[in-house]
N, CA, C and O atoms as a MOPAC input file, in Angstrom:
PM7 MOZYME 1SCF
protein

 N     19.51500 1   -67.21900 1   -44.61600 1
 C     19.98800 1   -68.28800 1   -45.51900 1
 C     19.59700 1   -69.46600 1   -45.84700 1
 O     19.88200 1   -70.51500 1   -45.26800 1
 N     18.80800 1   -69.30000 1   -46.96200 1
 C     17.70800 1   -70.27900 1   -47.13800 1
 C     19.04800 1   -72.22600 1   -47.21100 1
 O     20.22500 1   -72.40700 1   -47.52000 1
 N     17.98100 1   -73.10400 1   -46.76300 1
 C     19.31500 1   -74.20000 1   -45.95000 1
 C     19.66400 1   -74.98200 1   -47.14200 1
 O     20.68400 1   -75.66700 1   -47.07300 1
 N     18.68500 1   -74.98900 1   -48.68300 1
 C     19.09100 1   -75.54100 1   -49.55300 1
 C     20.23900 1   -75.05000 1   -50.34700 1
 O     21.09700 1   -75.66100 1   -50.98500 1
 N     19.98600 1   -73.50300 1   -50.09600 1
 C     21.63100 1   -73.03400 1   -50.80200 1
 C     22.87700 1   -72.80200 1   -49.85800 1
 O     23.88400 1   -72.38600 1   -50.43100 1
 N     22.96200 1   -73.03000 1   -48.37700 1
 C     23.41000 1   -73.34700 1   -47.57500 1
 C     24.49800 1   -74.81000 1   -47.71100 1
 O     25.72600 1   -74.82900 1   -47.80600 1
 N     23.77300 1   -75.66200 1   -47.68600 1
 C     24.18300 1   -76.91200 1   -47.78100 1
 C     24.80200 1   -77.31800 1   -49.70600 1
 O     25.58500 1   -78.24400 1   -49.91600 1
 N     24.28600 1   -76.48300 1   -50.77300 1
 C     25.66200 1   -76.32500 1   -51.86300 1
 C     26.71200 1   -75.71200 1   -51.54900 1
 O     27.68300 1   -75.88600 1   -52.28600 1
 N     26.86100 1   -74.76900 1   -50.31800 1
 C     27.91600 1   -73.82700 1   -50.18400 1
 C     28.87200 1   -75.07200 1   -49.35400 1
 O     29.96200 1   -75.52600 1   -49.70300 1
 N     28.00300 1   -75.44400 1   -48.09300 1
 C     28.81400 1   -76.90400 1   -47.27800 1
 C     29.35800 1   -77.58500 1   -48.29700 1
 O     30.57500 1   -77.75100 1   -48.37900 1
 N     28.68000 1   -77.95100 1   -48.99100 1
 C     29.30300 1   -79.34600 1   -49.91100 1
 C     30.81300 1   -78.43700 1   -51.15500 1
 O     31.88200 1   -78.91400 1   -51.53400 1
 N     30.19900 1   -77.08400 1   -51.42200 1
 C     31.57700 1   -76.41600 1   -51.76900 1
 C     32.72800 1   -76.36700 1   -51.37500 1
 O     33.79300 1   -76.59300 1   -51.94900 1
 N     32.38800 1   -75.93700 1   -49.95800 1
 C     33.53100 1   -75.87600 1   -49.30100 1
 C     34.36500 1   -77.06200 1   -48.62800 1
 O     35.57500 1   -77.12800 1   -48.41300 1
 N     33.40500 1   -77.92600 1   -48.37900 1
 C     34.38000 1   -79.51000 1   -48.39500 1
 C     34.88600 1   -80.00800 1   -49.25000 1
 O     35.89300 1   -80.68400 1   -49.04100 1
 N     34.16500 1   -79.79000 1   -51.01500 1
 C     35.43000 1   -80.50800 1   -51.48300 1
 C     36.25000 1   -79.50200 1   -51.52700 1
 O     37.20700 1   -80.03500 1   -50.96700 1
 N     36.64000 1   -78.32100 1   -51.79900 1
 C     37.55100 1   -77.21700 1   -51.55000 1
 C     38.46100 1   -77.27400 1   -50.40300 1
 O     39.51800 1   -76.72800 1   -50.71900 1
 N     38.48400 1   -77.71000 1   -49.21000 1
 C     39.45800 1   -78.30500 1   -48.13900 1
 C     39.71500 1   -79.30700 1   -48.78000 1
 O     40.67800 1   -79.24100 1   -49.54500 1
 N     38.97500 1   -80.52600 1   -48.69200 1
 C     39.68700 1   -81.62200 1   -49.51600 1
 C     40.69100 1   -81.36700 1   -50.62800 1
 O     41.85700 1   -81.76000 1   -50.59200 1
 N     40.15300 1   -80.69000 1   -51.59900 1
 C     41.01800 1   -80.50900 1   -52.72300 1
 C     42.73600 1   -79.72900 1   -52.43300 1
 O     43.89500 1   -80.05000 1   -52.69600 1
 N     42.11000 1   -78.67800 1   -51.81500 1
 C     43.52400 1   -78.10200 1   -50.62800 1
 C     43.91000 1   -79.27000 1   -49.85600 1
 O     45.05800 1   -78.83000 1   -49.91100 1
 N     43.98600 1   -79.90200 1   -49.46300 1
 C     43.98100 1   -80.85200 1   -48.36500 1
 C     45.20500 1   -81.59200 1   -49.46500 1
 O     46.42500 1   -81.43500 1   -49.43800 1
 N     44.73100 1   -82.06900 1   -50.00000 1
 C     45.75200 1   -82.74600 1   -51.03800 1
 C     46.87800 1   -82.34700 1   -51.53200 1
 O     47.88100 1   -83.05600 1   -51.62600 1
 N     46.75300 1   -80.78800 1   -51.99900 1
 C     47.76000 1   -80.09300 1   -52.37100 1
 C     49.15700 1   -79.04600 1   -51.53000 1
 O     50.23600 1   -78.60400 1   -51.92500 1
 N     48.12500 1   -78.97700 1   -49.74600 1
 C     49.06400 1   -78.44500 1   -49.52100 1
 C     49.38600 1   -79.41800 1   -48.00800 1
 O     50.45500 1   -79.27300 1   -47.41400 1
 N     48.39500 1   -80.32000 1   -47.55100 1
 C     48.84900 1   -80.97000 1   -46.42700 1
 C     47.88700 1   -80.75400 1   -45.29300 1
 O     47.59700 1   -79.57100 1   -45.11800 1
 N     47.27600 1   -81.69600 1   -44.41100 1
 C     46.17200 1   -81.27600 1   -43.49000 1
 C     46.62800 1   -80.38100 1   -42.54400 1
 O     45.68400 1   -80.08100 1   -41.81300 1
 N     47.59800 1   -79.84600 1   -42.24100 1
 C     47.78300 1   -78.72900 1   -41.03000 1
 C     48.53400 1   -77.59500 1   -41.86600 1
 O     49.43100 1   -77.03000 1   -41.24000 1
 N     48.30500 1   -77.14600 1   -43.24600 1
 C     48.53100 1   -75.91700 1   -43.75500 1
 C     47.47900 1   -74.68600 1   -43.80300 1
 O     46.25800 1   -74.73000 1   -43.95700 1
 N     48.20300 1   -73.74600 1   -43.65100 1
 C     47.20700 1   -72.13700 1   -43.31200 1
 C     45.77300 1   -72.23800 1   -44.05900 1
 O     44.59000 1   -72.23800 1   -43.71800 1
 N     46.51700 1   -72.32300 1   -45.26100 1
 C     44.58200 1   -72.46200 1   -46.18700 1
 C     44.30600 1   -73.82600 1   -45.85200 1
 O     44.46500 1   -74.36500 1   -46.94700 1
 N     44.13400 1   -74.32500 1   -45.41000 1
 C     43.51500 1   -75.68200 1   -45.21300 1
 C     42.81500 1   -75.62800 1   -43.78500 1
 O     41.67700 1   -76.08300 1   -43.67000 1
 N     43.17200 1   -75.33200 1   -43.20200 1
 C     42.38600 1   -74.67300 1   -41.63600 1
 C     41.66100 1   -73.62100 1   -41.65800 1
 O     40.99200 1   -73.45800 1   -40.63800 1
 N     41.51700 1   -72.55600 1   -42.76100 1
 C     41.43900 1   -71.33800 1   -42.96500 1
 C     39.91900 1   -72.18800 1   -43.75100 1
 O     38.77500 1   -72.12200 1   -43.30000 1
 N     40.25900 1   -72.77600 1   -44.72200 1
 C     39.05700 1   -73.69400 1   -45.13900 1
 C     38.01400 1   -74.33700 1   -43.97200 1
 O     36.81500 1   -74.14100 1   -43.77100 1
 N     38.69900 1   -74.92400 1   -43.50600 1
 C     37.82200 1   -76.04200 1   -42.16500 1
 C     37.25000 1   -74.72800 1   -41.41800 1
 O     36.27400 1   -74.88300 1   -40.68500 1
 N     37.76100 1   -73.56000 1   -41.55500 1
 C     36.88600 1   -72.73100 1   -40.28400 1
 C     35.62200 1   -72.60800 1   -40.89900 1
 O     34.57100 1   -73.03700 1   -40.42500 1
 N     35.79200 1   -71.84700 1   -42.25600 1
 C     35.09000 1   -71.47600 1   -43.23700 1
 C     34.05400 1   -72.75400 1   -43.37300 1
 O     32.91100 1   -72.29900 1   -43.37400 1
 N     34.05000 1   -73.95100 1   -43.46900 1
 C     33.14000 1   -75.13900 1   -43.31800 1
 C     32.55100 1   -74.93300 1   -41.81400 1
 O     31.34400 1   -74.71600 1   -41.70900 1
 N     33.21400 1   -74.98200 1   -40.85800 1
 C     32.52300 1   -74.91000 1   -39.45000 1
 C     31.52100 1   -73.94000 1   -39.73300 1
 O     30.44900 1   -74.54600 1   -39.75300 1
 N     31.29300 1   -72.36800 1   -40.02900 1
 C     30.60900 1   -71.42100 1   -40.33900 1
 C     29.65000 1   -72.11700 1   -40.56000 1
 O     28.78200 1   -72.41600 1   -39.74000 1
 N     29.71200 1   -72.46200 1   -41.74800 1
 C     28.43800 1   -73.19000 1   -42.53900 1
 C     27.57100 1   -74.01700 1   -41.62100 1
 O     26.40100 1   -73.80500 1   -41.30200 1
 N     28.43500 1   -75.08200 1   -41.23000 1
 C     27.54900 1   -76.05600 1   -40.46500 1
 C     26.78400 1   -75.55200 1   -39.26700 1
 O     25.72000 1   -75.99300 1   -38.83200 1
 N     27.52300 1   -74.52900 1   -38.80200 1
 C     26.86600 1   -73.95200 1   -37.77900 1
 C     25.47700 1   -73.53500 1   -38.08900 1
 O     24.36800 1   -73.98500 1   -37.80100 1
 N     26.12200 1   -72.03600 1   -39.10200 1
 C     24.70500 1   -71.59100 1   -39.47800 1
 C     23.69400 1   -73.03900 1   -39.86100 1
 O     22.57300 1   -73.27700 1   -39.41100 1
 N     24.27300 1   -73.63800 1   -40.55400 1
 C     22.96900 1   -74.56700 1   -40.86400 1
 C     21.99600 1   -75.14200 1   -39.97500 1
 O     20.77600 1   -74.98200 1   -39.94100 1
 N     22.92800 1   -75.99800 1   -39.10200 1
 C     22.37100 1   -76.49500 1   -37.15500 1
 C     21.49300 1   -75.14700 1   -36.79300 1
 O     20.30900 1   -75.38100 1   -36.55000 1
 N     21.94700 1   -73.63600 1   -36.71600 1
 C     21.02700 1   -72.74100 1   -36.05400 1
 C     19.90300 1   -72.66000 1   -36.70400 1
 O     18.83300 1   -72.45700 1   -36.12900 1
 N     20.03300 1   -72.82500 1   -38.09900 1
 C     18.54400 1   -72.58600 1   -38.77300 1
 C     17.76900 1   -73.66000 1   -38.89800 1
 O     16.56500 1   -73.46900 1   -39.06900 1
 N     18.31900 1   -75.09900 1   -38.83600 1
 C     17.54000 1   -76.46700 1   -38.63300 1
 C     16.55000 1   -76.51800 1   -36.71700 1
 O     15.54600 1   -77.15100 1   -36.39100 1
 N     17.39900 1   -75.59900 1   -35.92500 1
 C     16.87500 1   -75.45700 1   -34.55900 1
 C     15.83500 1   -74.98000 1   -34.70200 1
 O     14.79900 1   -75.54700 1   -34.35300 1
 N     15.88600 1   -73.65400 1   -35.33100 1
 C     15.28800 1   -72.20500 1   -35.51800 1
 C     13.97600 1   -72.63300 1   -35.65600 1
 O     13.06700 1   -72.43300 1   -34.85100 1
 N     13.88600 1   -73.51900 1   -37.21900 1
 C     12.87000 1   -74.16700 1   -37.83500 1
 C     12.09900 1   -75.30100 1   -36.88600 1
 O     10.88100 1   -75.45000 1   -36.78000 1
 N     12.93800 1   -75.90300 1   -36.36400 1
 C     12.12800 1   -76.74800 1   -35.56400 1
 C     10.79600 1   -76.47700 1   -34.64300 1
 O     10.26800 1   -77.40600 1   -34.03200 1

């Protein structure tokens, strides 16, 4: 996936996680799942950056 698209997805996921944490609490399952999704996106972005270096 293109890094510019990944950056947009990362921002969207981060915003979603923040919103969810405000309404559900930091340790709720839905926030943890959102955090895991954000981790996957960040790892993919990092792997792309290393591969293109």
